[in-house]
MDAnalysis code that builds the backbone (N, CA, C; Angstrom):
import MDAnalysis as mda
import numpy as np

u = mda.Universe.empty(435, n_residues=145, atom_resindex=np.repeat(np.arange(145), 3), trajectory=True)
u.add_TopologyAttr("name", ["N", "CA", "C"] * 145)
u.add_TopologyAttr("resid", np.arange(1, 146))
u.add_TopologyAttr("resname", ["MET", "ASN", "ALA", "ASP", "ASP", "LYS", "ILE", "ILE", "ILE", "ALA", "ASP", "ASP", "ALA", "VAL", "ILE", "HIS", "PRO", "ASP", "ASP", "LEU", "HIS", "GLU", "ASP", "PHE", "ILE", "ARG", "SER", "SER", "GLY", "PRO", "GLY", "GLY", "GLN", "ASN", "VAL", "ASN", "LYS", "VAL", "ALA", "THR", "ALA", "VAL", "GLN", "LEU", "ARG", "PHE", "ASP", "ALA", "ALA", "ASN", "ALA", "PRO", "GLY", "LEU", "SER", "GLU", "ARG", "VAL", "ARG", "GLU", "ARG", "THR", "ILE", "LYS", "LEU", "ALA", "GLY", "GLN", "ARG", "ALA", "THR", "LYS", "ASP", "GLY", "VAL", "ILE", "VAL", "ILE", "GLU", "ALA", "GLY", "ARG", "PHE", "ARG", "THR", "GLN", "GLU", "GLN", "ASN", "ARG", "ALA", "ASP", "ALA", "ARG", "ALA", "ARG", "LEU", "ALA", "GLU", "LEU", "VAL", "ALA", "THR", "ALA", "ALA", "GLU", "PRO", "PRO", "PRO", "PRO", "PRO", "ARG", "LYS", "LYS", "THR", "ARG", "PRO", "SER", "LYS", "GLY", "ALA", "ILE", "GLU", "ARG", "ARG", "LEU", "LYS", "THR", "LYS", "ALA", "GLY", "ARG", "GLY", "THR", "ILE", "LYS", "LYS", "LEU", "ARG", "GLY", "ARG", "VAL", "ASP", "ASP", "ASP"])
u.atoms.positions = np.array([
    [-4.641, -44.561, 47.813],
    [-3.708, -43.456, 47.742],
    [-2.341, -43.929, 48.237],
    [-1.307, -43.637, 47.486],
    [0.043, -44.044, 47.853],
    [0.639, -43.098, 48.878],
    [1.735, -43.509, 49.481],
    [2.387, -42.692, 50.500],
    [2.967, -41.414, 49.908],
    [3.291, -41.416, 48.600],
    [3.870, -40.222, 47.990],
    [2.815, -39.391, 47.256],
    [1.544, -39.635, 47.486],
    [0.467, -38.853, 46.879],
    [0.124, -37.654, 47.762],
    [1.053, -36.721, 47.862],
    [0.816, -35.518, 48.658],
    [-0.135, -34.605, 47.898],
    [-0.944, -33.893, 48.655],
    [-1.796, -32.875, 48.045],
    [-1.054, -31.563, 48.203],
    [-0.473, -31.069, 47.103],
    [0.314, -29.831, 47.144],
    [-0.600, -28.677, 46.754],
    [-0.757, -27.737, 47.682],
    [-1.644, -26.603, 47.470],
    [-0.832, -25.348, 47.189],
    [0.192, -25.118, 47.990],
    [1.091, -23.981, 47.814],
    [2.444, -24.378, 48.389],
    [3.423, -23.464, 48.312],
    [4.742, -23.760, 48.857],
    [4.693, -24.029, 50.358],
    [3.810, -23.287, 51.049],
    [3.737, -23.426, 52.507],
    [2.512, -24.223, 52.946],
    [1.899, -24.966, 52.021],
    [0.711, -25.762, 52.358],
    [0.721, -27.077, 51.582],
    [1.132, -28.149, 52.261],
    [1.159, -29.487, 51.667],
    [0.472, -30.439, 52.644],
    [-0.467, -31.231, 52.128],
    [-1.167, -32.205, 52.963],
    [-0.568, -33.579, 52.686],
    [0.022, -34.190, 53.715],
    [0.587, -35.528, 53.591],
    [-0.515, -36.552, 53.851],
    [-0.507, -37.674, 53.152],
    [-1.548, -38.688, 53.360],
    [-1.528, -39.272, 54.777],
    [-0.372, -39.207, 55.453],
    [-0.293, -39.724, 56.831],
    [-1.103, -38.863, 57.801],
    [-1.345, -37.595, 57.436],
    [-2.092, -36.677, 58.307],
    [-3.597, -36.873, 58.192],
    [-4.031, -37.663, 57.215],
    [-5.465, -37.872, 56.986],
    [-5.908, -39.195, 57.608],
    [-7.081, -39.175, 58.221],
    [-7.670, -40.392, 58.773],
    [-9.114, -40.463, 58.287],
    [-9.468, -41.551, 57.622],
    [-10.813, -41.697, 57.062],
    [-11.585, -42.786, 57.785],
    [-12.836, -42.473, 58.108],
    [-13.769, -43.454, 58.643],
    [-14.966, -43.487, 57.703],
    [-15.446, -44.679, 57.416],
    [-16.618, -44.812, 56.557],
    [-17.829, -45.058, 57.438],
    [-18.845, -44.217, 57.252],
    [-20.052, -44.280, 58.075],
    [-21.267, -44.414, 57.164],
    [-22.390, -44.767, 57.742],
    [-23.610, -44.880, 56.949],
    [-24.107, -43.491, 56.595],
    [-24.550, -43.384, 55.370],
    [-25.043, -42.113, 54.861],
    [-26.467, -41.883, 55.340],
    [-26.859, -40.628, 55.451],
    [-28.237, -40.323, 55.819],
    [-29.022, -39.961, 54.568],
    [-30.325, -39.837, 54.708],
    [-31.159, -39.425, 53.583],
    [-31.692, -40.589, 52.779],
    [-32.307, -40.284, 51.633],
    [-32.933, -41.322, 50.824],
    [-31.894, -42.226, 50.166],
    [-32.321, -43.417, 49.776],
    [-31.422, -44.341, 49.112],
    [-31.846, -45.783, 49.312],
    [-32.942, -45.983, 50.001],
    [-33.474, -47.345, 50.164],
    [-32.570, -48.221, 50.997],
    [-32.523, -49.505, 50.640],
    [-31.748, -50.476, 51.397],
    [-30.250, -50.183, 51.358],
    [-29.792, -49.542, 50.305],
    [-28.365, -49.236, 50.176],
    [-27.883, -48.402, 51.365],
    [-28.694, -47.440, 51.799],
    [-28.327, -46.569, 52.913],
    [-28.214, -47.359, 54.202],
    [-29.110, -48.308, 54.393],
    [-29.124, -49.074, 55.634],
    [-28.006, -50.110, 55.713],
    [-27.497, -50.576, 54.572],
    [-26.551, -51.684, 54.574],
    [-25.106, -51.274, 54.328],
    [-24.880, -50.229, 53.531],
    [-23.529, -49.917, 53.068],
    [-23.043, -48.602, 53.675],
    [-21.813, -48.614, 54.182],
    [-21.217, -47.398, 54.750],
    [-20.476, -46.657, 53.643],
    [-21.172, -45.747, 52.967],
    [-20.565, -45.045, 51.836],
    [-20.096, -43.639, 52.190],
    [-20.646, -43.043, 53.232],
    [-20.240, -41.685, 53.597],
    [-18.848, -41.727, 54.224],
    [-18.093, -40.646, 54.044],
    [-16.732, -40.573, 54.555],
    [-16.644, -39.475, 55.610],
    [-15.983, -39.797, 56.700],
    [-15.665, -38.801, 57.726],
    [-14.145, -38.652, 57.687],
    [-13.692, -37.536, 57.130],
    [-12.263, -37.276, 56.951],
    [-11.770, -36.408, 58.096],
    [-10.716, -36.877, 58.773],
    [-10.124, -36.112, 59.879],
    [-8.724, -35.678, 59.469],
    [-8.454, -34.382, 59.655],
    [-7.144, -33.815, 59.320],
    [-6.648, -33.041, 60.534],
    [-5.538, -33.485, 61.103],
    [-4.980, -32.838, 62.290],
    [-4.170, -31.622, 61.841],
    [-4.855, -30.507, 61.675],
    [-4.218, -29.288, 61.169],
    [-3.242, -28.703, 62.185],
    [-3.531, -28.868, 63.465],
    [-2.673, -28.290, 64.504],
    [-1.284, -28.925, 64.511],
    [-1.175, -30.180, 64.114],
    [0.113, -30.885, 64.142],
    [0.615, -31.278, 62.753],
    [0.031, -30.720, 61.702],
    [0.432, -31.082, 60.339],
    [1.770, -30.430, 59.994],
    [2.783, -31.228, 59.648],
    [4.098, -30.655, 59.339],
    [4.138, -29.911, 58.005],
    [3.196, -30.177, 57.126],
    [3.214, -29.568, 55.806],
    [2.613, -28.172, 55.745],
    [2.109, -27.667, 56.868],
    [1.490, -26.341, 56.883],
    [2.378, -25.357, 57.629],
    [2.509, -24.146, 57.075],
    [3.236, -23.106, 57.799],
    [2.342, -22.607, 58.943],
    [2.922, -21.871, 59.857],
    [2.174, -21.403, 61.038],
    [0.991, -20.514, 60.635],
    [1.215, -19.626, 59.660],
    [0.151, -18.716, 59.205],
    [-1.003, -19.498, 58.582],
    [-0.669, -20.460, 57.712],
    [-1.696, -21.269, 57.037],
    [-2.431, -22.146, 58.051],
    [-1.701, -22.685, 59.015],
    [-2.306, -23.539, 60.050],
    [-3.373, -22.764, 60.833],
    [-3.021, -21.567, 61.290],
    [-3.968, -20.761, 62.080],
    [-5.184, -20.374, 61.250],
    [-4.946, -19.950, 60.008],
    [-6.064, -19.533, 59.155],
    [-6.964, -20.714, 58.791],
    [-6.374, -21.892, 58.585],
    [-7.166, -23.078, 58.249],
    [-8.120, -23.419, 59.382],
    [-7.602, -23.433, 60.605],
    [-8.439, -23.756, 61.760],
    [-9.516, -22.690, 61.952],
    [-9.153, -21.439, 61.718],
    [-10.125, -20.343, 61.858],
    [-11.222, -20.450, 60.796],
    [-10.823, -20.730, 59.556],
    [-11.805, -20.834, 58.461],
    [-12.690, -22.074, 58.597],
    [-12.166, -23.130, 59.228],
    [-12.947, -24.361, 59.388],
    [-14.146, -24.135, 60.306],
    [-14.023, -23.230, 61.261],
    [-15.140, -22.897, 62.146],
    [-15.619, -24.089, 62.942],
    [-16.894, -24.453, 62.760],
    [-17.520, -25.553, 63.503],
    [-16.919, -26.917, 63.160],
    [-16.291, -27.013, 61.996],
    [-15.714, -28.291, 61.572],
    [-14.413, -28.612, 62.291],
    [-13.838, -27.629, 62.991],
    [-12.593, -27.850, 63.724],
    [-12.894, -28.127, 65.194],
    [-12.179, -29.103, 65.765],
    [-12.335, -29.393, 67.189],
    [-11.414, -28.460, 67.978],
    [-11.514, -28.530, 69.299],
    [-10.667, -27.686, 70.157],
    [-9.194, -28.043, 70.007],
    [-8.918, -29.293, 69.633],
    [-7.539, -29.754, 69.465],
    [-6.961, -29.404, 68.103],
    [-7.740, -28.765, 67.240],
    [-7.257, -28.389, 65.914],
    [-7.408, -29.468, 64.871],
    [-8.293, -30.429, 65.109],
    [-8.566, -31.484, 64.126],
    [-9.784, -31.064, 63.305],
    [-9.630, -31.041, 61.997],
    [-10.730, -30.656, 61.109],
    [-11.450, -31.922, 60.660],
    [-12.781, -31.937, 60.840],
    [-13.600, -33.094, 60.480],
    [-14.511, -32.691, 59.323],
    [-14.380, -33.389, 58.211],
    [-15.221, -33.130, 57.035],
    [-15.998, -34.402, 56.731],
    [-17.326, -34.269, 56.671],
    [-18.172, -35.410, 56.334],
    [-18.689, -35.238, 54.917],
    [-18.547, -36.279, 54.118],
    [-19.010, -36.244, 52.734],
    [-19.882, -37.461, 52.486],
    [-21.145, -37.231, 52.181],
    [-22.065, -38.324, 51.907],
    [-22.985, -38.003, 50.753],
    [-22.520, -37.116, 49.873],
    [-23.350, -36.667, 48.757],
    [-23.562, -37.746, 47.696],
    [-22.567, -38.603, 47.521],
    [-22.612, -39.578, 46.436],
    [-22.928, -40.974, 46.966],
    [-23.186, -41.896, 46.051],
    [-23.571, -43.261, 46.443],
    [-22.383, -44.195, 46.601],
    [-21.181, -43.769, 46.177],
    [-20.018, -44.649, 46.300],
    [-18.993, -44.052, 47.252],
    [-18.233, -44.951, 47.878],
    [-17.184, -44.525, 48.807],
    [-16.136, -43.681, 48.099],
    [-15.724, -44.108, 46.922],
    [-14.651, -43.408, 46.210],
    [-15.037, -41.973, 45.863],
    [-16.282, -41.776, 45.403],
    [-16.716, -40.416, 45.069],
    [-16.779, -39.546, 46.317],
    [-17.283, -40.114, 47.410],
    [-17.354, -39.357, 48.663],
    [-15.960, -39.063, 49.204],
    [-15.060, -40.000, 49.036],
    [-13.682, -39.814, 49.471],
    [-13.013, -38.684, 48.698],
    [-13.194, -38.698, 47.388],
    [-12.622, -37.640, 46.546],
    [-13.254, -36.286, 46.872],
    [-14.569, -36.293, 47.153],
    [-15.271, -35.059, 47.500],
    [-14.734, -34.485, 48.806],
    [-14.526, -35.327, 49.809],
    [-14.016, -34.870, 51.105],
    [-12.607, -34.302, 50.963],
    [-11.764, -34.973, 50.191],
    [-10.394, -34.484, 49.986],
    [-10.381, -33.178, 49.210],
    [-11.267, -33.059, 48.229],
    [-11.343, -31.812, 47.448],
    [-11.796, -30.660, 48.336],
    [-12.766, -30.920, 49.231],
    [-13.242, -29.869, 50.125],
    [-12.163, -29.451, 51.113],
    [-11.370, -30.416, 51.586],
    [-10.259, -30.090, 52.479],
    [-9.206, -29.268, 51.741],
    [-8.881, -29.679, 50.524],
    [-7.885, -28.955, 49.723],
    [-8.353, -27.528, 49.446],
    [-9.641, -27.367, 49.182],
    [-10.198, -26.028, 48.926],
    [-10.090, -25.155, 50.178],
    [-10.360, -25.738, 51.331],
    [-10.276, -25.000, 52.598],
    [-8.840, -24.549, 52.854],
    [-7.881, -25.450, 52.668],
    [-6.477, -25.109, 52.903],
    [-5.985, -24.116, 51.848],
    [-6.463, -24.235, 50.611],
    [-6.073, -23.285, 49.559],
    [-6.565, -21.884, 49.882],
    [-7.771, -21.785, 50.422],
    [-8.301, -20.479, 50.827],
    [-7.450, -19.895, 51.953],
    [-7.025, -20.742, 52.882],
    [-6.202, -20.283, 54.002],
    [-4.802, -19.895, 53.539],
    [-4.316, -20.512, 52.455],
    [-2.961, -20.251, 51.976],
    [-2.863, -19.000, 51.109],
    [-4.005, -18.417, 50.750],
    [-3.971, -17.202, 49.934],
    [-3.253, -16.098, 50.696],
    [-2.473, -15.270, 49.992],
    [-1.772, -14.188, 50.692],
    [-2.768, -13.175, 51.246],
    [-2.411, -12.531, 52.354],
    [-3.338, -11.546, 52.918],
    [-3.505, -10.362, 51.967],
    [-4.658, -9.696, 52.015],
    [-4.866, -8.562, 51.113],
    [-3.924, -7.414, 51.476],
    [-3.588, -6.574, 50.502],
    [-2.700, -5.450, 50.816],
    [-3.387, -4.497, 51.796],
    [-2.609, -3.822, 52.643],
    [-3.232, -2.924, 53.616],
    [-3.945, -1.765, 52.922],
    [-5.011, -1.315, 53.539],
    [-5.821, -0.236, 52.965],
    [-5.081, 1.087, 53.091],
    [-5.097, 1.850, 52.005],
    [-4.487, 3.180, 52.030],
    [-5.561, 4.189, 52.383],
    [-5.282, 4.994, 53.384],
    [-6.247, 6.010, 53.776],
    [-6.251, 7.115, 52.731],
    [-7.434, 7.531, 52.330],
    [-7.555, 8.613, 51.352],
    [-8.442, 9.698, 51.931],
    [-8.252, 10.913, 51.434],
    [-9.097, 12.035, 51.864],
    [-9.781, 12.602, 50.638],
    [-11.036, 13.050, 50.798],
    [-11.693, 13.684, 49.654],
    [-11.012, 15.005, 49.316],
    [-11.048, 15.350, 48.023],
    [-10.416, 16.604, 47.601],
    [-11.223, 17.801, 48.096],
    [-10.599, 18.956, 48.050],
    [-11.257, 20.173, 48.523],
    [-12.499, 20.470, 47.677],
    [-12.367, 20.253, 46.378],
    [-13.503, 20.492, 45.481],
    [-14.660, 19.553, 45.780],
    [-14.352, 18.286, 46.099],
    [-15.399, 17.308, 46.411],
    [-16.135, 17.706, 47.682],
    [-15.403, 18.198, 48.684],
    [-16.034, 18.645, 49.933],
    [-16.963, 19.826, 49.663],
    [-16.474, 20.784, 48.855],
    [-17.298, 21.965, 48.532],
    [-18.563, 21.574, 47.770],
    [-18.437, 20.670, 46.808],
    [-19.617, 20.241, 46.041],
    [-20.632, 19.545, 46.941],
    [-20.136, 18.705, 47.858],
    [-21.033, 18.006, 48.785],
    [-21.780, 18.998, 49.663],
    [-21.074, 19.992, 50.198],
    [-21.723, 20.980, 51.064],
    [-22.718, 21.838, 50.285],
    [-22.399, 22.125, 49.024],
    [-23.301, 22.931, 48.196],
    [-24.604, 22.180, 47.921],
    [-24.503, 20.896, 47.559],
    [-25.722, 20.113, 47.304],
    [-26.510, 19.907, 48.596],
    [-25.796, 19.807, 49.712],
    [-26.453, 19.632, 51.004],
    [-27.264, 20.879, 51.349],
    [-26.672, 22.026, 51.115],
    [-27.381, 23.290, 51.380],
    [-28.575, 23.436, 50.447],
    [-28.400, 22.983, 49.193],
    [-29.509, 23.057, 48.226],
    [-30.678, 22.181, 48.657],
    [-30.378, 20.985, 49.168],
    [-31.450, 20.108, 49.646],
    [-32.154, 20.707, 50.857],
    [-31.393, 21.373, 51.725],
    [-31.985, 22.031, 52.894],
    [-32.941, 23.140, 52.488],
    [-32.560, 23.913, 51.463],
    [-33.408, 25.001, 50.971],
    [-34.710, 24.442, 50.404],
    [-34.614, 23.352, 49.651],
    [-35.806, 22.722, 49.071],
    [-36.753, 22.284, 50.178],
    [-36.207, 21.731, 51.237],
    [-37.049, 21.267, 52.345],
    [-37.698, 22.426, 53.082],
    [-36.979, 23.553, 53.216],
    [-37.566, 24.732, 53.870],
    [-38.744, 25.267, 53.075],
    [-38.647, 25.207, 51.748],
    [-39.710, 25.721, 50.881],
    [-40.966, 24.859, 50.935],
    [-40.866, 23.655, 51.490],
    [-42.026, 22.775, 51.605],
    [-42.938, 23.174, 52.780],
    [-42.479, 24.095, 53.606],
    [-43.227, 24.474, 54.802],
    [-44.534, 25.191, 54.487],
    [-45.240, 25.663, 55.560],
    [-46.520, 26.359, 55.386],
    [-46.297, 27.704, 54.707],
    [-47.312, 28.133, 53.996],
    [-47.283, 29.424, 53.335],
    [-48.003, 30.434, 54.248],
    [-47.344, 31.578, 54.557],
    [-47.956, 32.580, 55.421],
    [-48.978, 33.416, 54.629],
    [-50.059, 33.872, 55.317],
    [-51.089, 34.721, 54.681],
    [-50.707, 36.177, 54.905],
    [-49.866, 36.766, 54.095],
    [-49.429, 38.150, 54.274],
    [-50.411, 39.145, 53.732],
])
């Protein structure tokens, strides 16, 4: 990846390659001798707390959405070991990071407007409620008059 290969997600969310740190580790799971000898899994670290390409709102939401993947210092750690090659795992880790930041960069939902039921709706609800009560009363014991 070149120095000018920024990952542009939104106007207020850009990931610079200098903010990413990759370590290659041995993958877990099946794979025979390849797993024991070759470090194909990627551990991608992104310092979200100090990333200059993120706005304050996106930074806070990214760390919040990362959950367990974020350290106390605001560093997001993503491990990718799904594939057998370093390049595929590297691309997978970067795609997952980009997806996380894209979710954080989404605009907040519009505020909820409080609504009240109409007068007719309230009357209909009370009428059906009274009707159900009458039906239940009729289920009682029958008196021997």
